[in-house]
C-alpha positions as YAML, in Angstrom:
chain: A
units: angstrom
residues:
- id: 1
  name: MET
  ca: [55.58, 173.36, 161.19]
- id: 2
  name: ASN
  ca: [58.02, 174.72, 158.65]
- id: 3
  name: ILE
  ca: [56.81, 174.10, 155.09]
- id: 4
  name: ASP
  ca: [60.28, 172.98, 153.98]
- id: 5
  name: ASN
  ca: [60.15, 170.20, 156.58]
- id: 6
  name: LEU
  ca: [56.66, 169.18, 155.46]
- id: 7
  name: VAL
  ca: [57.76, 169.08, 151.82]
- id: 8
  name: THR
  ca: [60.79, 166.95, 152.74]
- id: 9
  name: MET
  ca: [58.66, 164.51, 154.75]
- id: 10
  name: ALA
  ca: [56.01, 164.31, 152.02]
- id: 11
  name: ASN
  ca: [58.71, 163.62, 149.43]
- id: 12
  name: GLN
  ca: [60.16, 160.83, 151.58]
- id: 13
  name: ILE
  ca: [56.72, 159.22, 151.75]
- id: 14
  name: GLY
  ca: [56.39, 159.70, 148.00]
- id: 15
  name: THR
  ca: [59.73, 158.02, 147.35]
- id: 16
  name: PHE
  ca: [58.55, 154.92, 149.18]
- id: 17
  name: PHE
  ca: [55.22, 154.64, 147.38]
- id: 18
  name: GLU
  ca: [56.69, 155.60, 144.01]
- id: 19
  name: SER
  ca: [58.13, 152.08, 143.87]
- id: 20
  name: TYR
  ca: [54.62, 150.59, 143.57]
- id: 21
  name: PRO
  ca: [54.15, 149.03, 140.13]
- id: 22
  name: ASP
  ca: [50.72, 150.66, 139.80]
- id: 23
  name: ALA
  ca: [51.24, 154.43, 139.83]
- id: 24
  name: ARG
  ca: [47.60, 155.11, 140.69]
- id: 25
  name: GLU
  ca: [47.85, 152.85, 143.72]
- id: 26
  name: GLY
  ca: [51.05, 154.62, 144.75]
- id: 27
  name: ARG
  ca: [49.36, 158.03, 144.59]
- id: 28
  name: THR
  ca: [46.38, 156.72, 146.57]
- id: 29
  name: GLU
  ca: [48.67, 155.29, 149.24]
- id: 30
  name: ILE
  ca: [50.56, 158.58, 149.54]
- id: 31
  name: ALA
  ca: [47.29, 160.41, 150.17]
- id: 32
  name: ASN
  ca: [46.10, 157.70, 152.57]
- id: 33
  name: HIS
  ca: [49.34, 157.83, 154.53]
- id: 34
  name: LEU
  ca: [49.09, 161.61, 154.94]
- id: 35
  name: GLN
  ca: [45.46, 161.27, 156.02]
- id: 36
  name: ARG
  ca: [46.26, 158.58, 158.59]
- id: 37
  name: PHE
  ca: [49.46, 159.92, 160.09]
- id: 38
  name: TRP
  ca: [49.55, 163.68, 159.59]
- id: 39
  name: ALA
  ca: [47.65, 166.14, 161.73]
- id: 40
  name: PRO
  ca: [44.97, 168.15, 159.89]
- id: 41
  name: ARG
  ca: [47.03, 171.31, 160.36]
- id: 42
  name: MET
  ca: [50.01, 169.72, 158.62]
- id: 43
  name: ARG
  ca: [47.88, 168.66, 155.65]
- id: 44
  name: SER
  ca: [46.30, 172.10, 155.52]
- id: 45
  name: GLN
  ca: [49.74, 173.74, 155.40]
- id: 46
  name: LEU
  ca: [50.72, 171.47, 152.52]
- id: 47
  name: PHE
  ca: [47.55, 172.32, 150.57]
- id: 48
  name: SER
  ca: [48.14, 176.03, 151.23]
- id: 49
  name: HIS
  ca: [51.66, 175.57, 149.84]
- id: 50
  name: ILE
  ca: [50.19, 174.02, 146.71]
- id: 51
  name: ASP
  ca: [47.77, 176.93, 146.33]
- id: 52
  name: ALA
  ca: [50.32, 179.67, 147.00]
- id: 53
  name: ASP
  ca: [53.49, 178.24, 145.46]
- id: 54
  name: ARG
  ca: [52.22, 175.50, 143.13]
- id: 55
  name: GLY
  ca: [53.73, 172.91, 145.46]
- id: 56
  name: ALA
  ca: [57.30, 174.07, 144.87]
- id: 57
  name: GLY
  ca: [59.75, 171.37, 145.91]
- id: 58
  name: LEU
  ca: [57.21, 168.53, 145.99]
- id: 59
  name: ASN
  ca: [58.04, 165.50, 143.90]
- id: 60
  name: PRO
  ca: [55.62, 165.13, 140.98]
- id: 61
  name: ILE
  ca: [54.02, 161.95, 142.37]
- id: 62
  name: VAL
  ca: [53.34, 163.67, 145.71]
- id: 63
  name: LEU
  ca: [51.87, 166.74, 144.05]
- id: 64
  name: GLU
  ca: [49.69, 164.55, 141.81]
- id: 65
  name: ALA
  ca: [48.53, 162.49, 144.79]
- id: 66
  name: LEU
  ca: [47.56, 165.56, 146.78]
- id: 67
  name: ILE
  ca: [45.72, 167.18, 143.89]
- id: 68
  name: GLU
  ca: [43.86, 163.96, 142.99]
- id: 69
  name: HIS
  ca: [42.81, 163.23, 146.56]
- id: 70
  name: ARG
  ca: [42.43, 166.74, 147.93]
- id: 71
  name: ARG
  ca: [38.69, 166.56, 148.51]
- id: 72
  name: ASP
  ca: [39.00, 163.36, 150.53]
- id: 73
  name: HIS
  ca: [42.03, 164.41, 152.54]
- id: 74
  name: MET
  ca: [41.72, 168.13, 153.14]
- id: 75
  name: ALA
  ca: [41.48, 169.26, 156.73]
- id: 76
  name: PRO
  ca: [37.92, 170.27, 157.65]
- id: 77
  name: PRO
  ca: [37.25, 174.00, 157.88]
- id: 78
  name: PRO
  ca: [37.47, 175.53, 161.35]
- id: 79
  name: PRO
  ca: [34.17, 175.63, 163.26]
- id: 80
  name: GLY
  ca: [32.21, 178.85, 163.04]
- id: 81
  name: GLY
  ca: [33.77, 179.83, 159.72]
- id: 82
  name: ASP
  ca: [32.21, 182.51, 157.56]
- id: 83
  name: ALA
  ca: [29.45, 181.30, 155.28]
- id: 84
  name: GLY
  ca: [29.96, 184.22, 152.96]
...
């Protein structure tokens, strides 16, 4: 999927959860939503965008949510990957 579309969709999710009174809860819910409803490949593309382009275009709350919860919500590595 096109990264611009993923960024737009992630920002729309972020806009909804940004209204939570507790910012930490909002960030957690953003990450949870992406984990529940996005395919691993979509999440992986978003994390690659953060690594390559510092998350250009992502709203701050979305970027913070993804960074905070990356370990819990990152797509698993492909099977048979190089061990080094």
